[in-house]
C-alpha positions as a printed NumPy array, in Angstrom:
array([[ 95.223,  87.229,  97.82 ],
       [ 96.197,  83.678,  98.727],
       [ 99.714,  84.283,  97.428],
       [100.136,  87.484,  99.422],
       [ 98.901,  85.727, 102.541],
       [101.127,  82.677, 102.526],
       [104.249,  83.63 , 100.594],
       [107.456,  83.92 , 102.642],
       [109.436,  87.151, 102.278],
       [112.758,  88.545, 103.557],
       [113.348,  91.856, 105.304],
       [116.666,  93.635, 106.072],
       [117.298,  95.45 , 109.355],
       [120.221,  97.603, 110.553],
       [122.092,  95.911, 113.394],
       [124.602,  97.294, 115.985],
       [128.013,  98.743, 115.14 ],
       [131.023,  96.379, 115.239],
       [134.793,  96.79 , 114.839],
       [136.36 ,  95.6  , 111.603],
       [139.661,  94.315, 113.02 ],
       [141.315,  93.759, 109.635],
       [140.633,  97.352, 108.557],
       [141.771,  98.636, 111.977],
       [145.075,  96.73 , 111.876],
       [145.802,  97.787, 108.288],
       [145.126, 101.431, 109.078],
       [147.322, 101.301, 112.194],
       [150.247,  99.851, 110.233],
       [149.874, 102.496, 107.514],
       [149.915, 105.224, 110.177],
       [153.128, 103.722, 111.604],
       [154.696, 103.708, 108.145],
       [153.757, 107.326, 107.66 ],
       [155.27 , 108.286, 111.02 ],
       [158.496, 106.422, 110.271],
       [158.746, 108.1  , 106.884],
       [158.657, 111.464, 108.653],
       [161.615, 110.397, 110.825],
       [159.686, 109.842, 114.013],
       [161.522, 107.204, 116.103],
       [164.961, 107.464, 114.514],
       [166.838, 105.09 , 112.206],
       [165.462, 101.883, 113.661],
       [161.933, 103.017, 112.964],
       [162.902, 104.044, 109.449],
       [164.374, 100.621, 108.812],
       [161.26 ,  98.918, 110.135],
       [159.184, 101.218, 107.957],
       [160.984,  99.994, 104.855],
       [160.142,  96.378, 105.707],
       [156.522,  97.235, 106.613],
       [156.107,  99.286, 103.464],
       [156.933,  96.231, 101.453],
       [154.296,  94.238, 103.315],
       [151.614,  96.85 , 104.145],
       [152.845,  99.855, 102.199],
       [150.601, 102.367, 100.477],
       [148.453, 100.885,  97.725],
       [148.926, 102.118,  94.204],
       [146.192, 103.434,  91.924],
       [145.985, 102.044,  88.36 ],
       [148.07 , 105.001,  87.127],
       [150.895, 104.122,  89.55 ],
       [150.293, 107.028,  91.912],
       [150.001, 106.582,  95.629],
       [146.568, 106.147,  97.073],
       [145.075, 109.596,  97.701],
       [143.994, 111.002, 101.041],
       [140.262, 110.646, 100.422],
       [140.681, 106.931,  99.777],
       [142.663, 106.591, 102.989],
       [139.852, 108.339, 104.867],
       [137.36 , 105.904, 103.393],
       [139.502, 103.006, 104.546],
       [139.682, 104.474, 108.034],
       [135.896, 104.919, 108.083],
       [135.449, 101.239, 107.292],
       [136.846, 100.324, 110.709],
       [133.381, 100.748, 112.217],
       [130.627,  98.917, 110.339],
       [126.947,  98.346, 110.984],
       [125.705,  94.843, 110.471],
       [122.745,  94.206, 108.159],
       [120.504,  91.481, 109.479],
       [118.264,  89.614, 107.079],
       [115.482,  87.453, 108.388],
       [112.75 ,  85.471, 106.687],
       [109.189,  86.151, 107.703],
       [106.269,  83.838, 107.146],
       [103.313,  86.168, 106.749],
       [100.619,  83.855, 107.981],
       [100.325,  80.133, 108.435],
       [ 96.56 ,  79.953, 107.868],
       [ 93.592,  82.041, 106.849],
       [ 92.358,  81.764, 110.425],
       [ 95.51 ,  83.503, 111.641],
       [ 95.012,  86.269, 109.077],
       [ 91.422,  86.803, 110.2  ],
       [ 92.509,  86.85 , 113.84 ],
       [ 95.263,  89.407, 113.178],
       [ 92.995,  91.587, 111.048],
       [ 90.207,  91.633, 113.616],
       [ 92.657,  92.376, 116.417],
       [ 93.965,  95.321, 114.387],
       [ 90.44 ,  96.621, 113.859],
       [ 89.71 ,  96.166, 117.564],
       [ 92.81 ,  98.179, 118.502],
       [ 91.721, 100.977, 116.179],
       [ 88.18 , 100.953, 117.515],
       [ 89.177, 103.041, 120.502],
       [ 90.411, 105.788, 118.19 ],
       [ 88.139, 105.718, 115.154],
       [ 85.983, 103.515, 112.957],
       [ 87.578, 102.429, 109.698],
       [ 85.731, 103.076, 106.428],
       [ 87.039, 101.694, 103.146],
       [ 85.692, 103.36 ,  99.994],
       [ 85.763, 101.25 ,  96.805],
       [ 84.838, 102.924,  93.526],
       [ 85.128, 102.278,  89.791],
       [ 84.498,  98.549,  90.065],
       [ 82.756,  98.769,  86.705],
       [ 86.19 ,  99.433,  85.19 ],
       [ 87.379,  96.007,  86.348],
       [ 86.662,  92.793,  84.529],
       [ 83.407,  91.277,  85.823],
       [ 85.281,  88.322,  87.345],
       [ 87.659,  90.69 ,  89.17 ],
       [ 84.775,  92.753,  90.557],
       [ 83.105,  89.582,  91.792],
       [ 86.366,  88.485,  93.43 ],
       [ 86.579,  91.784,  95.346],
       [ 83.068,  91.265,  96.679],
       [ 83.942,  87.782,  97.863],
       [ 87.211,  88.926,  99.474],
       [ 85.364,  91.589, 101.459],
       [ 82.802,  89.117, 102.737],
       [ 85.126,  86.195, 103.46 ],
       [ 88.398,  87.795, 104.58 ],
       [ 87.823,  91.409, 105.568],
       [ 84.677,  91.241, 107.66 ],
       [ 85.228,  93.004, 111.001],
       [ 82.78 ,  94.786, 113.268],
       [ 84.885,  97.979, 113.43 ],
       [ 85.406,  98.164, 109.657],
       [ 82.799,  99.182, 107.073],
       [ 82.979,  99.164, 103.298],
       [ 81.269, 101.591, 100.941],
       [ 81.148, 100.121,  97.43 ],
       [ 79.981, 101.962,  94.321],
       [ 79.186,  99.428,  91.622],
       [ 76.845,  98.889,  88.724],
       [ 74.665,  95.862,  89.361],
       [ 75.178,  94.881,  85.729],
       [ 78.887,  94.239,  86.468],
       [ 78.055,  91.76 ,  89.234],
       [ 75.352,  90.243,  87.062],
       [ 77.84 ,  89.711,  84.257],
       [ 80.424,  88.225,  86.627],
       [ 77.911,  85.714,  87.937],
       [ 76.851,  84.814,  84.399],
       [ 80.462,  84.074,  83.47 ],
       [ 81.105,  82.025,  86.605],
       [ 77.787,  80.174,  86.583],
       [ 76.665,  80.021,  82.932],
       [ 73.121,  78.859,  82.25 ],
       [ 72.009,  76.597,  79.442],
       [ 68.805,  76.276,  77.496],
       [ 66.533,  73.413,  78.507],
       [ 65.356,  72.723,  74.938],
       [ 67.87 ,  74.719,  72.973],
       [ 65.667,  77.815,  72.789],
       [ 64.233,  78.772,  76.195],
       [ 66.877,  79.93 ,  78.722],
       [ 66.754,  78.542,  82.233],
       [ 66.691,  80.873,  85.27 ],
       [ 70.145,  81.947,  86.509],
       [ 71.82 ,  79.623,  88.997],
       [ 72.676,  82.567,  91.267],
       [ 70.34 ,  85.556,  91.287],
       [ 72.446,  88.759,  91.189],
       [ 70.041,  90.779,  93.338],
       [ 69.96 ,  88.09 ,  96.039],
       [ 73.75 ,  87.82 ,  95.879],
       [ 74.146,  91.561,  96.469],
       [ 71.623,  91.506,  99.323],
       [ 73.581,  88.743, 101.074],
       [ 76.915,  90.485, 100.523],
       [ 75.991,  94.13 , 101.137],
       [ 74.207,  94.981, 104.386],
       [ 72.593,  98.192, 103.162],
       [ 72.289,  99.114,  99.491],
       [ 70.912, 102.212,  97.816],
       [ 70.226, 102.494,  94.107],
       [ 71.056, 105.867,  92.619],
       [ 68.502, 107.129,  90.095],
       [ 69.399, 106.743,  86.44 ],
       [ 70.036, 109.891,  84.47 ],
       [ 67.127, 110.925,  82.287],
       [ 67.472, 111.212,  78.52 ],
       [ 67.413, 114.992,  78.898],
       [ 70.515, 114.729,  81.109],
       [ 72.226, 112.804,  78.333],
       [ 71.284, 115.499,  75.838],
       [ 72.852, 118.128,  78.131],
       [ 76.098, 116.155,  78.303],
       [ 76.239, 115.791,  74.52 ],
       [ 75.595, 119.51 ,  74.082],
       [ 78.976, 120.179,  75.717],
       [ 80.854, 118.228,  73.032],
       [ 83.428, 120.382,  71.251],
       [ 81.801, 120.145,  67.808],
       [ 81.736, 122.94 ,  65.249],
       [ 78.257, 121.766,  64.226],
       [ 76.664, 120.687,  67.47 ],
       [ 74.461, 117.623,  67.757],
       [ 70.945, 118.257,  66.59 ],
       [ 68.067, 117.095,  68.771],
       [ 67.601, 114.072,  66.502],
       [ 71.294, 113.166,  66.721],
       [ 71.317, 113.488,  70.503],
       [ 68.327, 111.155,  70.628],
       [ 70.175, 108.611,  68.464],
       [ 73.312, 108.632,  70.593],
       [ 71.401, 108.301,  73.885],
       [ 69.278, 105.502,  72.382],
       [ 72.453, 103.52 ,  71.617],
       [ 74.791, 104.421,  74.505],
       [ 72.308, 105.212,  77.263],
       [ 72.949, 108.044,  79.707],
       [ 76.314, 106.969,  81.098],
       [ 78.192, 110.313,  81.336],
       [ 81.608, 108.822,  80.646],
       [ 80.472, 107.063,  77.469],
       [ 78.64 , 110.118,  76.161],
       [ 81.608, 112.426,  76.781],
       [ 84.065, 110.021,  75.169],
       [ 81.904, 109.548,  72.092],
       [ 81.454, 113.315,  71.779],
       [ 85.238, 113.831,  71.959],
       [ 85.84 , 110.996,  69.478],
       [ 83.393, 112.497,  67.012],
       [ 85.002, 115.928,  67.389],
       [ 88.398, 114.418,  66.484],
       [ 86.904, 112.689,  63.424],
       [ 85.469, 116.005,  62.201],
       [ 88.805, 117.758,  62.75 ],
       [ 90.528, 115.07 ,  60.677],
       [ 87.879, 115.462,  57.955],
       [ 88.596, 119.197,  57.755],
       [ 92.345, 118.533,  57.629],
       [ 91.909, 116.059,  54.77 ],
       [ 89.984, 118.635,  52.746],
       [ 91.802, 121.886,  53.588],
       [ 95.407, 120.798,  54.165],
       [ 95.842, 117.625,  52.104],
       [ 93.432, 118.774,  49.377],
       [ 92.13 , 115.225,  49.098],
       [ 89.023, 114.524,  47.077],
       [ 87.272, 111.592,  48.733],
       [ 84.057, 109.904,  47.692],
       [ 82.698, 110.343,  51.221],
       [ 83.073, 113.196,  53.688],
       [ 81.348, 113.55 ,  57.079],
       [ 81.333, 117.317,  56.507],
       [ 78.567, 116.823,  53.953],
       [ 75.258, 117.156,  55.883],
       [ 73.772, 114.384,  53.735],
       [ 76.445, 111.964,  54.969],
       [ 76.208, 112.877,  58.644],
       [ 73.551, 110.259,  59.637],
       [ 75.608, 107.417,  58.14 ],
       [ 78.787, 108.818,  59.677],
       [ 77.259, 108.929,  63.181],
       [ 75.853, 105.414,  62.777],
       [ 79.192, 103.899,  61.741],
       [ 80.939, 106.041,  64.357],
       [ 78.749, 104.476,  67.047],
       [ 79.508, 100.983,  65.728],
       [ 83.233, 101.758,  65.826],
       [ 82.998, 103.261,  69.308],
       [ 81.236, 100.143,  70.624],
       [ 83.588,  97.713,  68.893],
       [ 86.462,  98.959,  66.743],
       [ 87.264,  95.388,  65.659],
       [ 83.843,  95.056,  64.031],
       [ 84.321,  98.314,  62.127],
       [ 87.739,  97.121,  60.956],
       [ 86.242,  93.821,  59.818],
       [ 83.532,  95.746,  57.939],
       [ 86.309,  97.496,  56.017],
       [ 87.961,  94.183,  55.215],
       [ 84.714,  92.382,  54.333],
       [ 82.34 ,  94.729,  52.417],
       [ 79.489,  92.246,  52.742],
       [ 79.542,  92.185,  56.559],
       [ 77.643,  95.493,  57.089],
       [ 74.847,  94.248,  54.847],
       [ 74.603,  90.865,  56.586],
       [ 74.534,  92.441,  60.044],
       [ 71.92 ,  94.966,  58.928],
       [ 69.686,  92.183,  57.616],
       [ 69.998,  90.294,  60.917],
       [ 69.199,  93.478,  62.823],
       [ 66.106,  94.209,  60.752],
       [ 64.683,  90.801,  61.631],
       [ 65.036,  90.873,  65.437],
       [ 63.237,  94.135,  66.326],
       [ 59.502,  94.449,  66.879],
       [ 56.87 ,  97.047,  67.834],
       [ 58.481,  99.727,  65.68 ],
       [ 56.322, 102.795,  64.973],
       [ 57.493, 104.722,  61.877],
       [ 55.488, 107.765,  62.998],
       [ 56.903, 107.907,  66.539],
       [ 58.516, 111.153,  67.69 ],
       [ 61.517, 109.448,  69.308],
       [ 64.273, 107.279,  67.877],
       [ 63.444, 104.524,  70.35 ],
       [ 59.812, 104.522,  69.252],
       [ 60.732, 104.28 ,  65.574],
       [ 63.367, 101.596,  66.192],
       [ 61.21 ,  99.325,  68.349],
       [ 62.757,  96.776,  70.701],
       [ 64.49 ,  93.425,  70.489],
       [ 61.985,  90.592,  70.423],
       [ 61.943,  87.847,  73.047],
       [ 63.828,  85.368,  70.866],
       [ 66.387,  87.847,  69.542],
       [ 69.364,  86.366,  71.412],
       [ 68.873,  82.869,  70.009],
       [ 68.187,  84.213,  66.5  ],
       [ 71.287,  86.399,  66.523],
       [ 73.551,  83.634,  67.833],
       [ 72.362,  81.25 ,  65.119],
       [ 72.793,  83.753,  62.291],
       [ 76.255,  84.949,  63.29 ],
       [ 77.664,  81.417,  63.61 ],
       [ 79.305,  81.58 ,  60.135],
       [ 81.003,  84.876,  60.989],
       [ 84.399,  85.341,  62.621],
       [ 84.55 ,  84.816,  66.416],
       [ 85.09 ,  88.534,  67.009],
       [ 81.752,  89.238,  65.314],
       [ 80.045,  86.548,  67.357],
       [ 81.435,  88.026,  70.554],
       [ 80.378,  91.55 ,  69.588],
       [ 76.895,  90.275,  68.768],
       [ 76.298,  89.694,  72.494],
       [ 76.141,  93.464,  73.045],
       [ 72.586,  94.803,  72.568],
       [ 73.997,  98.303,  72.015],
       [ 75.567,  97.113,  68.739],
       [ 72.149,  96.135,  67.412],
       [ 70.636,  99.418,  68.561],
       [ 73.336, 101.216,  66.579],
       [ 72.625,  99.12 ,  63.497],
       [ 68.929,  99.865,  63.904],
       [ 69.5  , 103.573,  63.274],
       [ 68.882, 105.226,  59.928],
       [ 70.066, 104.872,  57.268],
       [ 69.471, 101.227,  56.438],
       [ 72.802,  99.859,  55.194],
       [ 71.374,  97.121,  52.976],
       [ 70.181,  99.326,  50.052],
       [ 73.329, 101.505,  49.927],
       [ 76.337,  99.124,  49.832],
       [ 78.454, 101.44 ,  47.655],
       [ 77.991, 104.445,  49.918],
       [ 78.744, 102.286,  52.974],
       [ 81.958, 101.097,  51.301],
       [ 82.963, 104.72 ,  50.604],
       [ 82.276, 105.668,  54.228],
       [ 84.342, 102.754,  55.524],
       [ 87.222, 103.736,  53.23 ],
       [ 87.059, 107.229,  54.741],
       [ 87.387, 105.771,  58.253],
       [ 90.442, 103.805,  57.127],
       [ 92.033, 106.928,  55.582],
       [ 91.24 , 109.01 ,  58.655],
       [ 92.761, 106.338,  60.921],
       [ 96.069, 106.571,  59.056],
       [ 96.022, 110.374,  59.316],
       [ 95.197, 110.187,  63.044],
       [ 98.18 , 107.939,  63.662]])
């Protein structure tokens, strides 16, 4: 914004018509030559025409022919020209001038209508960018005749504030309160806010039921996906479409390529593992790729996951009840245990959804060979998809 405010730029404007005297004189001489060549004016004129032709005679084209009529018309048209005026404009000399101009513009429009600016999809921006938009609205675009309607997930602003004002642990284990409270920040920035109700799990199940799958999600599978991804419609629809593509590729591998693979998602017995690894890959494709490269990584991550959940009830009716929840010290435990891993794994470990996916059945630790076969299938399917 600062660059667009202060940077000088150049604009071009059309000026008045003016007479091109050189083109006018040349055209007049050529007309005189043409008249003399036709015999107008007698022998004296013809003699003068010979001398003028040598000085101003008809131009020759590259092939030696005389300049054609259309080119002569173009030359005649060049007698009158319109000047192009370029001038440099300094947009503003200070932020105060920008604010003054903006508020004057809003005041002029106030007699006609009130200006509303609708801002949506901020959650698709990087958290820092979303935070910068909030600050620009408050600092630069505040005018009494202009109102802003912003649709944003509070988690985006929360994440932006965490990145800008990171907190540290006072003793290495207990996190300190955030320097800037996200809810207070939003209250100070937004005059009136309204929280839309979250979709219920049943709404998520309805969205998943629309996925274009030959074998639709069972109730248990819908519960698993909503447990990991939540009820965000966009995420549920994208995962449903991704899974449908994987199943189509699996059918193509069997029916068209006649490949005999050790693992196939079309086998009902393999479907739970396929959905679990599919969720991991949807959340972070780099982690799934690293699992293929390092066969021991799935086992190590599963062991970490098994140690950071608590209050699990094996007899619960829901996936969430059977999985339990992350314990209070899970973040510190996870960060310590993933330190030896690659940075991409450490970064992915910050996402609680990844650990919810790893918490699903089946447990990867006791079945390393089957996990390796499943990961090889994903690699084969990726090559086919490309």
